[in-house]
mmCIF entry with sequence, helices, sheets and N, C-alpha, C, O atoms, coordinates in Angstrom:
data_MODEL
# 
_entry.id   MODEL 
# 
_entity.id                         1 
_entity.type                       polymer 
_entity.pdbx_number_of_molecules   1 
# 
_entity_poly.entity_id                      1 
_entity_poly.type                           'polypeptide(L)' 
_entity_poly.nstd_linkage                   no 
_entity_poly.nstd_monomer                   no 
_entity_poly.pdbx_seq_one_letter_code       MFGSTRLVRKFTEFLTLEWPNFALTQPGGTALDGAEALLTLDQSSPLAHRVSQAAR 
_entity_poly.pdbx_seq_one_letter_code_can   MFGSTRLVRKFTEFLTLEWPNFALTQPGGTALDGAEALLTLDQSSPLAHRVSQAAR 
_entity_poly.pdbx_strand_id                 A 
# 
loop_
_entity_poly_seq.entity_id 
_entity_poly_seq.num 
_entity_poly_seq.mon_id 
_entity_poly_seq.hetero 
1 1  MET n 
1 2  PHE n 
1 3  GLY n 
1 4  SER n 
1 5  THR n 
1 6  ARG n 
1 7  LEU n 
1 8  VAL n 
1 9  ARG n 
1 10 LYS n 
1 11 PHE n 
1 12 THR n 
1 13 GLU n 
1 14 PHE n 
1 15 LEU n 
1 16 THR n 
1 17 LEU n 
1 18 GLU n 
1 19 TRP n 
1 20 PRO n 
1 21 ASN n 
1 22 PHE n 
1 23 ALA n 
1 24 LEU n 
1 25 THR n 
1 26 GLN n 
1 27 PRO n 
1 28 GLY n 
1 29 GLY n 
1 30 THR n 
1 31 ALA n 
1 32 LEU n 
1 33 ASP n 
1 34 GLY n 
1 35 ALA n 
1 36 GLU n 
1 37 ALA n 
1 38 LEU n 
1 39 LEU n 
1 40 THR n 
1 41 LEU n 
1 42 ASP n 
1 43 GLN n 
1 44 SER n 
1 45 SER n 
1 46 PRO n 
1 47 LEU n 
1 48 ALA n 
1 49 HIS n 
1 50 ARG n 
1 51 VAL n 
1 52 SER n 
1 53 GLN n 
1 54 ALA n 
1 55 ALA n 
1 56 ARG n 
# 
_struct_asym.id          A 
_struct_asym.entity_id   1 
# 
loop_
_struct_conf.conf_type_id 
_struct_conf.id 
_struct_conf.pdbx_PDB_helix_id 
_struct_conf.beg_label_comp_id 
_struct_conf.beg_label_asym_id 
_struct_conf.beg_label_seq_id 
_struct_conf.pdbx_beg_PDB_ins_code 
_struct_conf.end_label_comp_id 
_struct_conf.end_label_asym_id 
_struct_conf.end_label_seq_id 
_struct_conf.pdbx_end_PDB_ins_code 
_struct_conf.beg_auth_comp_id 
_struct_conf.beg_auth_asym_id 
_struct_conf.beg_auth_seq_id 
_struct_conf.end_auth_comp_id 
_struct_conf.end_auth_asym_id 
_struct_conf.end_auth_seq_id 
_struct_conf.pdbx_PDB_helix_class 
_struct_conf.details 
_struct_conf.pdbx_PDB_helix_length 
HELX_P HELX_P1 AA1 THR A 5  ? GLU A 18 ? THR A 5  GLU A 18 1 ? 14 
HELX_P HELX_P2 AA2 ALA A 31 ? LEU A 39 ? ALA A 31 LEU A 39 1 ? 9  
HELX_P HELX_P3 AA3 ALA A 48 ? ARG A 50 ? ALA A 48 ARG A 50 5 ? 3  
# 
_struct_conf_type.id          HELX_P 
_struct_conf_type.criteria    ? 
_struct_conf_type.reference   ? 
# 
loop_
_atom_site.group_PDB 
_atom_site.id 
_atom_site.type_symbol 
_atom_site.label_atom_id 
_atom_site.label_alt_id 
_atom_site.label_comp_id 
_atom_site.label_asym_id 
_atom_site.label_entity_id 
_atom_site.label_seq_id 
_atom_site.pdbx_PDB_ins_code 
_atom_site.Cartn_x 
_atom_site.Cartn_y 
_atom_site.Cartn_z 
_atom_site.occupancy 
_atom_site.B_iso_or_equiv 
_atom_site.pdbx_formal_charge 
_atom_site.auth_seq_id 
_atom_site.auth_comp_id 
_atom_site.auth_asym_id 
_atom_site.auth_atom_id 
_atom_site.pdbx_PDB_model_num 
ATOM 1   N N  . MET A 1 1  ? -11.977 -16.492 -15.815 1.00 0.00 ? 1  MET A N  1 
ATOM 2   C CA . MET A 1 1  ? -11.457 -17.823 -15.706 1.00 0.00 ? 1  MET A CA 1 
ATOM 3   C C  . MET A 1 1  ? -11.626 -18.589 -17.012 1.00 0.00 ? 1  MET A C  1 
ATOM 4   O O  . MET A 1 1  ? -10.727 -19.323 -17.422 1.00 0.00 ? 1  MET A O  1 
ATOM 5   N N  . PHE A 1 2  ? -12.763 -18.424 -17.660 1.00 0.00 ? 2  PHE A N  1 
ATOM 6   C CA . PHE A 1 2  ? -12.991 -19.174 -18.890 1.00 0.00 ? 2  PHE A CA 1 
ATOM 7   C C  . PHE A 1 2  ? -12.513 -18.426 -20.127 1.00 0.00 ? 2  PHE A C  1 
ATOM 8   O O  . PHE A 1 2  ? -12.946 -18.729 -21.239 1.00 0.00 ? 2  PHE A O  1 
ATOM 9   N N  . GLY A 1 3  ? -11.627 -17.455 -19.946 1.00 0.00 ? 3  GLY A N  1 
ATOM 10  C CA . GLY A 1 3  ? -11.022 -16.772 -21.079 1.00 0.00 ? 3  GLY A CA 1 
ATOM 11  C C  . GLY A 1 3  ? -9.960  -17.636 -21.747 1.00 0.00 ? 3  GLY A C  1 
ATOM 12  O O  . GLY A 1 3  ? -9.555  -17.367 -22.879 1.00 0.00 ? 3  GLY A O  1 
ATOM 13  N N  . SER A 1 4  ? -9.513  -18.669 -21.047 1.00 0.00 ? 4  SER A N  1 
ATOM 14  C CA . SER A 1 4  ? -8.493  -19.572 -21.570 1.00 0.00 ? 4  SER A CA 1 
ATOM 15  C C  . SER A 1 4  ? -9.158  -20.756 -22.276 1.00 0.00 ? 4  SER A C  1 
ATOM 16  O O  . SER A 1 4  ? -9.906  -21.512 -21.656 1.00 0.00 ? 4  SER A O  1 
ATOM 17  N N  . THR A 1 5  ? -8.888  -20.908 -23.550 1.00 0.00 ? 5  THR A N  1 
ATOM 18  C CA . THR A 1 5  ? -9.449  -22.021 -24.322 1.00 0.00 ? 5  THR A CA 1 
ATOM 19  C C  . THR A 1 5  ? -9.016  -23.360 -23.734 1.00 0.00 ? 5  THR A C  1 
ATOM 20  O O  . THR A 1 5  ? -9.811  -24.297 -23.659 1.00 0.00 ? 5  THR A O  1 
ATOM 21  N N  . ARG A 1 6  ? -7.764  -23.445 -23.322 1.00 0.00 ? 6  ARG A N  1 
ATOM 22  C CA . ARG A 1 6  ? -7.245  -24.701 -22.754 1.00 0.00 ? 6  ARG A CA 1 
ATOM 23  C C  . ARG A 1 6  ? -7.975  -25.045 -21.446 1.00 0.00 ? 6  ARG A C  1 
ATOM 24  O O  . ARG A 1 6  ? -8.329  -26.203 -21.223 1.00 0.00 ? 6  ARG A O  1 
ATOM 25  N N  . LEU A 1 7  ? -8.198  -24.060 -20.597 1.00 0.00 ? 7  LEU A N  1 
ATOM 26  C CA . LEU A 1 7  ? -8.890  -24.299 -19.336 1.00 0.00 ? 7  LEU A CA 1 
ATOM 27  C C  . LEU A 1 7  ? -10.330 -24.754 -19.575 1.00 0.00 ? 7  LEU A C  1 
ATOM 28  O O  . LEU A 1 7  ? -10.805 -25.673 -18.908 1.00 0.00 ? 7  LEU A O  1 
ATOM 29  N N  . VAL A 1 8  ? -11.016 -24.130 -20.506 1.00 0.00 ? 8  VAL A N  1 
ATOM 30  C CA . VAL A 1 8  ? -12.392 -24.528 -20.841 1.00 0.00 ? 8  VAL A CA 1 
ATOM 31  C C  . VAL A 1 8  ? -12.413 -25.972 -21.342 1.00 0.00 ? 8  VAL A C  1 
ATOM 32  O O  . VAL A 1 8  ? -13.278 -26.750 -20.940 1.00 0.00 ? 8  VAL A O  1 
ATOM 33  N N  . ARG A 1 9  ? -11.484 -26.334 -22.204 1.00 0.00 ? 9  ARG A N  1 
ATOM 34  C CA . ARG A 1 9  ? -11.428 -27.691 -22.746 1.00 0.00 ? 9  ARG A CA 1 
ATOM 35  C C  . ARG A 1 9  ? -11.179 -28.711 -21.635 1.00 0.00 ? 9  ARG A C  1 
ATOM 36  O O  . ARG A 1 9  ? -11.857 -29.737 -21.581 1.00 0.00 ? 9  ARG A O  1 
ATOM 37  N N  . LYS A 1 10 ? -10.221 -28.446 -20.754 1.00 0.00 ? 10 LYS A N  1 
ATOM 38  C CA . LYS A 1 10 ? -9.915  -29.377 -19.661 1.00 0.00 ? 10 LYS A CA 1 
ATOM 39  C C  . LYS A 1 10 ? -11.090 -29.492 -18.696 1.00 0.00 ? 10 LYS A C  1 
ATOM 40  O O  . LYS A 1 10 ? -11.416 -30.592 -18.250 1.00 0.00 ? 10 LYS A O  1 
ATOM 41  N N  . PHE A 1 11 ? -11.722 -28.382 -18.373 1.00 0.00 ? 11 PHE A N  1 
ATOM 42  C CA . PHE A 1 11 ? -12.876 -28.362 -17.477 1.00 0.00 ? 11 PHE A CA 1 
ATOM 43  C C  . PHE A 1 11 ? -14.017 -29.195 -18.073 1.00 0.00 ? 11 PHE A C  1 
ATOM 44  O O  . PHE A 1 11 ? -14.629 -30.003 -17.374 1.00 0.00 ? 11 PHE A O  1 
ATOM 45  N N  . THR A 1 12 ? -14.295 -28.998 -19.347 1.00 0.00 ? 12 THR A N  1 
ATOM 46  C CA . THR A 1 12 ? -15.355 -29.739 -20.026 1.00 0.00 ? 12 THR A CA 1 
ATOM 47  C C  . THR A 1 12 ? -15.020 -31.225 -20.102 1.00 0.00 ? 12 THR A C  1 
ATOM 48  O O  . THR A 1 12 ? -15.893 -32.065 -19.880 1.00 0.00 ? 12 THR A O  1 
ATOM 49  N N  . GLU A 1 13 ? -13.779 -31.558 -20.410 1.00 0.00 ? 13 GLU A N  1 
ATOM 50  C CA . GLU A 1 13 ? -13.362 -32.968 -20.457 1.00 0.00 ? 13 GLU A CA 1 
ATOM 51  C C  . GLU A 1 13 ? -13.576 -33.641 -19.104 1.00 0.00 ? 13 GLU A C  1 
ATOM 52  O O  . GLU A 1 13 ? -14.051 -34.774 -19.045 1.00 0.00 ? 13 GLU A O  1 
ATOM 53  N N  . PHE A 1 14 ? -13.231 -32.956 -18.025 1.00 0.00 ? 14 PHE A N  1 
ATOM 54  C CA . PHE A 1 14 ? -13.391 -33.513 -16.685 1.00 0.00 ? 14 PHE A CA 1 
ATOM 55  C C  . PHE A 1 14 ? -14.865 -33.776 -16.373 1.00 0.00 ? 14 PHE A C  1 
ATOM 56  O O  . PHE A 1 14 ? -15.212 -34.846 -15.874 1.00 0.00 ? 14 PHE A O  1 
ATOM 57  N N  . LEU A 1 15 ? -15.722 -32.813 -16.663 1.00 0.00 ? 15 LEU A N  1 
ATOM 58  C CA . LEU A 1 15 ? -17.145 -32.975 -16.347 1.00 0.00 ? 15 LEU A CA 1 
ATOM 59  C C  . LEU A 1 15 ? -17.824 -34.023 -17.215 1.00 0.00 ? 15 LEU A C  1 
ATOM 60  O O  . LEU A 1 15 ? -18.779 -34.658 -16.768 1.00 0.00 ? 15 LEU A O  1 
ATOM 61  N N  . THR A 1 16 ? -17.359 -34.221 -18.437 1.00 0.00 ? 16 THR A N  1 
ATOM 62  C CA . THR A 1 16 ? -17.975 -35.240 -19.287 1.00 0.00 ? 16 THR A CA 1 
ATOM 63  C C  . THR A 1 16 ? -17.586 -36.656 -18.869 1.00 0.00 ? 16 THR A C  1 
ATOM 64  O O  . THR A 1 16 ? -18.169 -37.622 -19.360 1.00 0.00 ? 16 THR A O  1 
ATOM 65  N N  . LEU A 1 17 ? -16.612 -36.793 -17.974 1.00 0.00 ? 17 LEU A N  1 
ATOM 66  C CA . LEU A 1 17 ? -16.297 -38.126 -17.440 1.00 0.00 ? 17 LEU A CA 1 
ATOM 67  C C  . LEU A 1 17 ? -17.491 -38.683 -16.673 1.00 0.00 ? 17 LEU A C  1 
ATOM 68  O O  . LEU A 1 17 ? -17.792 -39.872 -16.770 1.00 0.00 ? 17 LEU A O  1 
ATOM 69  N N  . GLU A 1 18 ? -18.171 -37.826 -15.910 1.00 0.00 ? 18 GLU A N  1 
ATOM 70  C CA . GLU A 1 18 ? -19.333 -38.266 -15.134 1.00 0.00 ? 18 GLU A CA 1 
ATOM 71  C C  . GLU A 1 18 ? -20.642 -38.028 -15.876 1.00 0.00 ? 18 GLU A C  1 
ATOM 72  O O  . GLU A 1 18 ? -21.579 -38.818 -15.769 1.00 0.00 ? 18 GLU A O  1 
ATOM 73  N N  . TRP A 1 19 ? -20.696 -36.945 -16.621 1.00 0.00 ? 19 TRP A N  1 
ATOM 74  C CA . TRP A 1 19 ? -21.914 -36.581 -17.360 1.00 0.00 ? 19 TRP A CA 1 
ATOM 75  C C  . TRP A 1 19 ? -21.564 -36.483 -18.843 1.00 0.00 ? 19 TRP A C  1 
ATOM 76  O O  . TRP A 1 19 ? -21.195 -35.406 -19.311 1.00 0.00 ? 19 TRP A O  1 
ATOM 77  N N  . PRO A 1 20 ? -21.669 -37.578 -19.590 1.00 0.00 ? 20 PRO A N  1 
ATOM 78  C CA . PRO A 1 20 ? -21.244 -37.595 -20.994 1.00 0.00 ? 20 PRO A CA 1 
ATOM 79  C C  . PRO A 1 20 ? -21.929 -36.553 -21.881 1.00 0.00 ? 20 PRO A C  1 
ATOM 80  O O  . PRO A 1 20 ? -21.353 -36.134 -22.885 1.00 0.00 ? 20 PRO A O  1 
ATOM 81  N N  . ASN A 1 21 ? -23.122 -36.136 -21.540 1.00 0.00 ? 21 ASN A N  1 
ATOM 82  C CA . ASN A 1 21 ? -23.845 -35.157 -22.360 1.00 0.00 ? 21 ASN A CA 1 
ATOM 83  C C  . ASN A 1 21 ? -23.640 -33.731 -21.897 1.00 0.00 ? 21 ASN A C  1 
ATOM 84  O O  . ASN A 1 21 ? -24.328 -32.825 -22.365 1.00 0.00 ? 21 ASN A O  1 
ATOM 85  N N  . PHE A 1 22 ? -22.691 -33.513 -20.971 1.00 0.00 ? 22 PHE A N  1 
ATOM 86  C CA . PHE A 1 22 ? -22.437 -32.175 -20.444 1.00 0.00 ? 22 PHE A CA 1 
ATOM 87  C C  . PHE A 1 22 ? -22.004 -31.230 -21.557 1.00 0.00 ? 22 PHE A C  1 
ATOM 88  O O  . PHE A 1 22 ? -21.228 -31.603 -22.437 1.00 0.00 ? 22 PHE A O  1 
ATOM 89  N N  . ALA A 1 23 ? -22.512 -30.008 -21.509 1.00 0.00 ? 23 ALA A N  1 
ATOM 90  C CA . ALA A 1 23 ? -22.088 -28.970 -22.445 1.00 0.00 ? 23 ALA A CA 1 
ATOM 91  C C  . ALA A 1 23 ? -22.204 -27.619 -21.749 1.00 0.00 ? 23 ALA A C  1 
ATOM 92  O O  . ALA A 1 23 ? -23.166 -27.366 -21.024 1.00 0.00 ? 23 ALA A O  1 
ATOM 93  N N  . LEU A 1 24 ? -21.226 -26.762 -21.974 1.00 0.00 ? 24 LEU A N  1 
ATOM 94  C CA . LEU A 1 24 ? -21.300 -25.407 -21.441 1.00 0.00 ? 24 LEU A CA 1 
ATOM 95  C C  . LEU A 1 24 ? -22.300 -24.599 -22.247 1.00 0.00 ? 24 LEU A C  1 
ATOM 96  O O  . LEU A 1 24 ? -22.399 -24.758 -23.464 1.00 0.00 ? 24 LEU A O  1 
ATOM 97  N N  . THR A 1 25 ? -23.031 -23.743 -21.580 1.00 0.00 ? 25 THR A N  1 
ATOM 98  C CA . THR A 1 25 ? -23.972 -22.847 -22.243 1.00 0.00 ? 25 THR A CA 1 
ATOM 99  C C  . THR A 1 25 ? -23.748 -21.434 -21.723 1.00 0.00 ? 25 THR A C  1 
ATOM 100 O O  . THR A 1 25 ? -23.015 -21.234 -20.754 1.00 0.00 ? 25 THR A O  1 
ATOM 101 N N  . GLN A 1 26 ? -24.362 -20.482 -22.348 1.00 0.00 ? 26 GLN A N  1 
ATOM 102 C CA . GLN A 1 26 ? -24.266 -19.101 -21.882 1.00 0.00 ? 26 GLN A CA 1 
ATOM 103 C C  . GLN A 1 26 ? -24.947 -18.980 -20.521 1.00 0.00 ? 26 GLN A C  1 
ATOM 104 O O  . GLN A 1 26 ? -25.946 -19.657 -20.277 1.00 0.00 ? 26 GLN A O  1 
ATOM 105 N N  . PRO A 1 27 ? -24.435 -18.143 -19.639 1.00 0.00 ? 27 PRO A N  1 
ATOM 106 C CA . PRO A 1 27 ? -25.049 -17.986 -18.318 1.00 0.00 ? 27 PRO A CA 1 
ATOM 107 C C  . PRO A 1 27 ? -26.489 -17.500 -18.422 1.00 0.00 ? 27 PRO A C  1 
ATOM 108 O O  . PRO A 1 27 ? -26.837 -16.714 -19.303 1.00 0.00 ? 27 PRO A O  1 
ATOM 109 N N  . GLY A 1 28 ? -27.313 -17.984 -17.505 1.00 0.00 ? 28 GLY A N  1 
ATOM 110 C CA . GLY A 1 28 ? -28.712 -17.575 -17.466 1.00 0.00 ? 28 GLY A CA 1 
ATOM 111 C C  . GLY A 1 28 ? -28.949 -16.429 -16.498 1.00 0.00 ? 28 GLY A C  1 
ATOM 112 O O  . GLY A 1 28 ? -30.096 -16.057 -16.247 1.00 0.00 ? 28 GLY A O  1 
ATOM 113 N N  . GLY A 1 29 ? -27.886 -15.868 -15.954 1.00 0.00 ? 29 GLY A N  1 
ATOM 114 C CA . GLY A 1 29 ? -28.006 -14.773 -14.994 1.00 0.00 ? 29 GLY A CA 1 
ATOM 115 C C  . GLY A 1 29 ? -26.630 -14.314 -14.561 1.00 0.00 ? 29 GLY A C  1 
ATOM 116 O O  . GLY A 1 29 ? -25.633 -14.540 -15.246 1.00 0.00 ? 29 GLY A O  1 
ATOM 117 N N  . THR A 1 30 ? -26.598 -13.663 -13.407 1.00 0.00 ? 30 THR A N  1 
ATOM 118 C CA . THR A 1 30 ? -25.342 -13.130 -12.874 1.00 0.00 ? 30 THR A CA 1 
ATOM 119 C C  . THR A 1 30 ? -24.711 -14.134 -11.915 1.00 0.00 ? 30 THR A C  1 
ATOM 120 O O  . THR A 1 30 ? -25.292 -15.180 -11.624 1.00 0.00 ? 30 THR A O  1 
ATOM 121 N N  . ALA A 1 31 ? -23.527 -13.809 -11.435 1.00 0.00 ? 31 ALA A N  1 
ATOM 122 C CA . ALA A 1 31 ? -22.857 -14.655 -10.442 1.00 0.00 ? 31 ALA A CA 1 
ATOM 123 C C  . ALA A 1 31 ? -23.704 -14.774 -9.177  1.00 0.00 ? 31 ALA A C  1 
ATOM 124 O O  . ALA A 1 31 ? -23.737 -15.835 -8.554  1.00 0.00 ? 31 ALA A O  1 
ATOM 125 N N  . LEU A 1 32 ? -24.382 -13.705 -8.793  1.00 0.00 ? 32 LEU A N  1 
ATOM 126 C CA . LEU A 1 32 ? -25.251 -13.766 -7.611  1.00 0.00 ? 32 LEU A CA 1 
ATOM 127 C C  . LEU A 1 32 ? -26.439 -14.688 -7.848  1.00 0.00 ? 32 LEU A C  1 
ATOM 128 O O  . LEU A 1 32 ? -26.871 -15.384 -6.928  1.00 0.00 ? 32 LEU A O  1 
ATOM 129 N N  . ASP A 1 33 ? -26.970 -14.704 -9.054  1.00 0.00 ? 33 ASP A N  1 
ATOM 130 C CA . ASP A 1 33 ? -28.048 -15.642 -9.390  1.00 0.00 ? 33 ASP A CA 1 
ATOM 131 C C  . ASP A 1 33 ? -27.555 -17.079 -9.238  1.00 0.00 ? 33 ASP A C  1 
ATOM 132 O O  . ASP A 1 33 ? -28.287 -17.937 -8.746  1.00 0.00 ? 33 ASP A O  1 
ATOM 133 N N  . GLY A 1 34 ? -26.318 -17.343 -9.657  1.00 0.00 ? 34 GLY A N  1 
ATOM 134 C CA . GLY A 1 34 ? -25.739 -18.671 -9.527  1.00 0.00 ? 34 GLY A CA 1 
ATOM 135 C C  . GLY A 1 34 ? -25.553 -19.070 -8.072  1.00 0.00 ? 34 GLY A C  1 
ATOM 136 O O  . GLY A 1 34 ? -25.806 -20.214 -7.696  1.00 0.00 ? 34 GLY A O  1 
ATOM 137 N N  . ALA A 1 35 ? -25.106 -18.116 -7.253  1.00 0.00 ? 35 ALA A N  1 
ATOM 138 C CA . ALA A 1 35 ? -24.935 -18.389 -5.823  1.00 0.00 ? 35 ALA A CA 1 
ATOM 139 C C  . ALA A 1 35 ? -26.279 -18.718 -5.178  1.00 0.00 ? 35 ALA A C  1 
ATOM 140 O O  . ALA A 1 35 ? -26.368 -19.630 -4.355  1.00 0.00 ? 35 ALA A O  1 
ATOM 141 N N  . GLU A 1 36 ? -27.315 -17.984 -5.547  1.00 0.00 ? 36 GLU A N  1 
ATOM 142 C CA . GLU A 1 36 ? -28.648 -18.264 -5.005  1.00 0.00 ? 36 GLU A CA 1 
ATOM 143 C C  . GLU A 1 36 ? -29.147 -19.637 -5.463  1.00 0.00 ? 36 GLU A C  1 
ATOM 144 O O  . GLU A 1 36 ? -29.767 -20.367 -4.690  1.00 0.00 ? 36 GLU A O  1 
ATOM 145 N N  . ALA A 1 37 ? -28.873 -19.980 -6.718  1.00 0.00 ? 37 ALA A N  1 
ATOM 146 C CA . ALA A 1 37 ? -29.298 -21.282 -7.232  1.00 0.00 ? 37 ALA A CA 1 
ATOM 147 C C  . ALA A 1 37 ? -28.629 -22.417 -6.463  1.00 0.00 ? 37 ALA A C  1 
ATOM 148 O O  . ALA A 1 37 ? -29.265 -23.433 -6.185  1.00 0.00 ? 37 ALA A O  1 
ATOM 149 N N  . LEU A 1 38 ? -27.355 -22.255 -6.119  1.00 0.00 ? 38 LEU A N  1 
ATOM 150 C CA . LEU A 1 38 ? -26.672 -23.277 -5.328  1.00 0.00 ? 38 LEU A CA 1 
ATOM 151 C C  . LEU A 1 38 ? -27.249 -23.372 -3.920  1.00 0.00 ? 38 LEU A C  1 
ATOM 152 O O  . LEU A 1 38 ? -27.370 -24.462 -3.360  1.00 0.00 ? 38 LEU A O  1 
ATOM 153 N N  . LEU A 1 39 ? -27.599 -22.226 -3.358  1.00 0.00 ? 39 LEU A N  1 
ATOM 154 C CA . LEU A 1 39 ? -28.157 -22.196 -2.007  1.00 0.00 ? 39 LEU A CA 1 
ATOM 155 C C  . LEU A 1 39 ? -29.508 -22.901 -1.943  1.00 0.00 ? 39 LEU A C  1 
ATOM 156 O O  . LEU A 1 39 ? -29.837 -23.535 -0.941  1.00 0.00 ? 39 LEU A O  1 
ATOM 157 N N  . THR A 1 40 ? -30.281 -22.788 -3.008  1.00 0.00 ? 40 THR A N  1 
ATOM 158 C CA . THR A 1 40 ? -31.636 -23.361 -3.024  1.00 0.00 ? 40 THR A CA 1 
ATOM 159 C C  . THR A 1 40 ? -31.705 -24.638 -3.864  1.00 0.00 ? 40 THR A C  1 
ATOM 160 O O  . THR A 1 40 ? -32.784 -25.031 -4.308  1.00 0.00 ? 40 THR A O  1 
ATOM 161 N N  . LEU A 1 41 ? -30.564 -25.282 -4.081  1.00 0.00 ? 41 LEU A N  1 
ATOM 162 C CA . LEU A 1 41 ? -30.488 -26.473 -4.915  1.00 0.00 ? 41 LEU A CA 1 
ATOM 163 C C  . LEU A 1 41 ? -31.343 -27.599 -4.352  1.00 0.00 ? 41 LEU A C  1 
ATOM 164 O O  . LEU A 1 41 ? -31.246 -27.935 -3.171  1.00 0.00 ? 41 LEU A O  1 
ATOM 165 N N  . ASP A 1 42 ? -32.172 -28.171 -5.195  1.00 0.00 ? 42 ASP A N  1 
ATOM 166 C CA . ASP A 1 42 ? -33.020 -29.303 -4.813  1.00 0.00 ? 42 ASP A CA 1 
ATOM 167 C C  . ASP A 1 42 ? -32.125 -30.492 -4.471  1.00 0.00 ? 42 ASP A C  1 
ATOM 168 O O  . ASP A 1 42 ? -31.192 -30.795 -5.214  1.00 0.00 ? 42 ASP A O  1 
ATOM 169 N N  . GLN A 1 43 ? -32.394 -31.159 -3.370  1.00 0.00 ? 43 GLN A N  1 
ATOM 170 C CA . GLN A 1 43 ? -31.559 -32.270 -2.918  1.00 0.00 ? 43 GLN A CA 1 
ATOM 171 C C  . GLN A 1 43 ? -31.596 -33.477 -3.860  1.00 0.00 ? 43 GLN A C  1 
ATOM 172 O O  . GLN A 1 43 ? -30.762 -34.374 -3.741  1.00 0.00 ? 43 GLN A O  1 
ATOM 173 N N  . SER A 1 44 ? -32.539 -33.510 -4.782  1.00 0.00 ? 44 SER A N  1 
ATOM 174 C CA . SER A 1 44 ? -32.578 -34.600 -5.757  1.00 0.00 ? 44 SER A CA 1 
ATOM 175 C C  . SER A 1 44 ? -31.687 -34.307 -6.968  1.00 0.00 ? 44 SER A C  1 
ATOM 176 O O  . SER A 1 44 ? -31.529 -35.157 -7.844  1.00 0.00 ? 44 SER A O  1 
ATOM 177 N N  . SER A 1 45 ? -31.113 -33.117 -7.015  1.00 0.00 ? 45 SER A N  1 
ATOM 178 C CA . SER A 1 45 ? -30.232 -32.743 -8.115  1.00 0.00 ? 45 SER A CA 1 
ATOM 179 C C  . SER A 1 45 ? -28.950 -33.580 -8.085  1.00 0.00 ? 45 SER A C  1 
ATOM 180 O O  . SER A 1 45 ? -28.447 -33.891 -7.005  1.00 0.00 ? 45 SER A O  1 
ATOM 181 N N  . PRO A 1 46 ? -28.415 -33.948 -9.253  1.00 0.00 ? 46 PRO A N  1 
ATOM 182 C CA . PRO A 1 46 ? -27.158 -34.700 -9.273  1.00 0.00 ? 46 PRO A CA 1 
ATOM 183 C C  . PRO A 1 46 ? -25.986 -33.892 -8.722  1.00 0.00 ? 46 PRO A C  1 
ATOM 184 O O  . PRO A 1 46 ? -24.930 -34.455 -8.432  1.00 0.00 ? 46 PRO A O  1 
ATOM 185 N N  . LEU A 1 47 ? -26.159 -32.579 -8.575  1.00 0.00 ? 47 LEU A N  1 
ATOM 186 C CA . LEU A 1 47 ? -25.092 -31.745 -8.027  1.00 0.00 ? 47 LEU A CA 1 
ATOM 187 C C  . LEU A 1 47 ? -25.187 -31.570 -6.512  1.00 0.00 ? 47 LEU A C  1 
ATOM 188 O O  . LEU A 1 47 ? -24.245 -31.078 -5.890  1.00 0.00 ? 47 LEU A O  1 
ATOM 189 N N  . ALA A 1 48 ? -26.295 -31.959 -5.918  1.00 0.00 ? 48 ALA A N  1 
ATOM 190 C CA . ALA A 1 48 ? -26.540 -31.689 -4.496  1.00 0.00 ? 48 ALA A CA 1 
ATOM 191 C C  . ALA A 1 48 ? -25.431 -32.228 -3.593  1.00 0.00 ? 48 ALA A C  1 
ATOM 192 O O  . ALA A 1 48 ? -25.029 -31.548 -2.648  1.00 0.00 ? 48 ALA A O  1 
ATOM 193 N N  . HIS A 1 49 ? -24.935 -33.422 -3.861  1.00 0.00 ? 49 HIS A N  1 
ATOM 194 C CA . HIS A 1 49 ? -23.894 -33.983 -3.002  1.00 0.00 ? 49 HIS A CA 1 
ATOM 195 C C  . HIS A 1 49 ? -22.530 -33.361 -3.212  1.00 0.00 ? 49 HIS A C  1 
ATOM 196 O O  . HIS A 1 49 ? -21.590 -33.663 -2.478  1.00 0.00 ? 49 HIS A O  1 
ATOM 197 N N  . ARG A 1 50 ? -22.411 -32.495 -4.204  1.00 0.00 ? 50 ARG A N  1 
ATOM 198 C CA . ARG A 1 50 ? -21.134 -31.839 -4.497  1.00 0.00 ? 50 ARG A CA 1 
ATOM 199 C C  . ARG A 1 50 ? -21.067 -30.407 -3.964  1.00 0.00 ? 50 ARG A C  1 
ATOM 200 O O  . ARG A 1 50 ? -20.035 -29.748 -4.089  1.00 0.00 ? 50 ARG A O  1 
ATOM 201 N N  . VAL A 1 51 ? -22.151 -29.925 -3.375  1.00 0.00 ? 51 VAL A N  1 
ATOM 202 C CA . VAL A 1 51 ? -22.199 -28.558 -2.868  1.00 0.00 ? 51 VAL A CA 1 
ATOM 203 C C  . VAL A 1 51 ? -22.050 -28.580 -1.361  1.00 0.00 ? 51 VAL A C  1 
ATOM 204 O O  . VAL A 1 51 ? -22.767 -29.307 -0.674  1.00 0.00 ? 51 VAL A O  1 
ATOM 205 N N  . SER A 1 52 ? -21.126 -27.791 -0.844  1.00 0.00 ? 52 SER A N  1 
ATOM 206 C CA . SER A 1 52 ? -20.913 -27.695 0.599   1.00 0.00 ? 52 SER A CA 1 
ATOM 207 C C  . SER A 1 52 ? -21.401 -26.346 1.088   1.00 0.00 ? 52 SER A C  1 
ATOM 208 O O  . SER A 1 52 ? -21.291 -25.344 0.382   1.00 0.00 ? 52 SER A O  1 
ATOM 209 N N  . GLN A 1 53 ? -21.935 -26.324 2.284   1.00 0.00 ? 53 GLN A N  1 
ATOM 210 C CA . GLN A 1 53 ? -22.378 -25.072 2.898   1.00 0.00 ? 53 GLN A CA 1 
ATOM 211 C C  . GLN A 1 53 ? -21.715 -24.937 4.261   1.00 0.00 ? 53 GLN A C  1 
ATOM 212 O O  . GLN A 1 53 ? -21.670 -25.895 5.034   1.00 0.00 ? 53 GLN A O  1 
ATOM 213 N N  . ALA A 1 54 ? -21.213 -23.778 4.547   1.00 0.00 ? 54 ALA A N  1 
ATOM 214 C CA . ALA A 1 54 ? -20.607 -23.500 5.843   1.00 0.00 ? 54 ALA A CA 1 
ATOM 215 C C  . ALA A 1 54 ? -21.683 -22.976 6.786   1.00 0.00 ? 54 ALA A C  1 
ATOM 216 O O  . ALA A 1 54 ? -22.639 -22.331 6.354   1.00 0.00 ? 54 ALA A O  1 
ATOM 217 N N  . ALA A 1 55 ? -21.527 -23.249 8.037   1.00 0.00 ? 55 ALA A N  1 
ATOM 218 C CA . ALA A 1 55 ? -22.457 -22.739 9.053   1.00 0.00 ? 55 ALA A CA 1 
ATOM 219 C C  . ALA A 1 55 ? -21.664 -22.051 10.151  1.00 0.00 ? 55 ALA A C  1 
ATOM 220 O O  . ALA A 1 55 ? -20.507 -22.389 10.403  1.00 0.00 ? 55 ALA A O  1 
ATOM 221 N N  . ARG A 1 56 ? -22.283 -21.100 10.790  1.00 0.00 ? 56 ARG A N  1 
ATOM 222 C CA . ARG A 1 56 ? -21.613 -20.391 11.892  1.00 0.00 ? 56 ARG A CA 1 
ATOM 223 C C  . ARG A 1 56 ? -21.836 -21.111 13.173  1.00 0.00 ? 56 ARG A C  1 
ATOM 224 O O  . ARG A 1 56 ? -21.354 -20.675 14.218  1.00 0.00 ? 56 ARG A O  1 
# 
């Protein structure tokens, strides 16, 4: 997805509207690590209200 320079620029521009100091960095793990991080996200995180979880 981030192979497109234009997509990366637009994505970064959008996120800096709310977080002016936002910057992309190299991943700190795999996609599964990211999924686990979202699952265990601290509710005080500024991202907590933006994450949805489905339940059965």
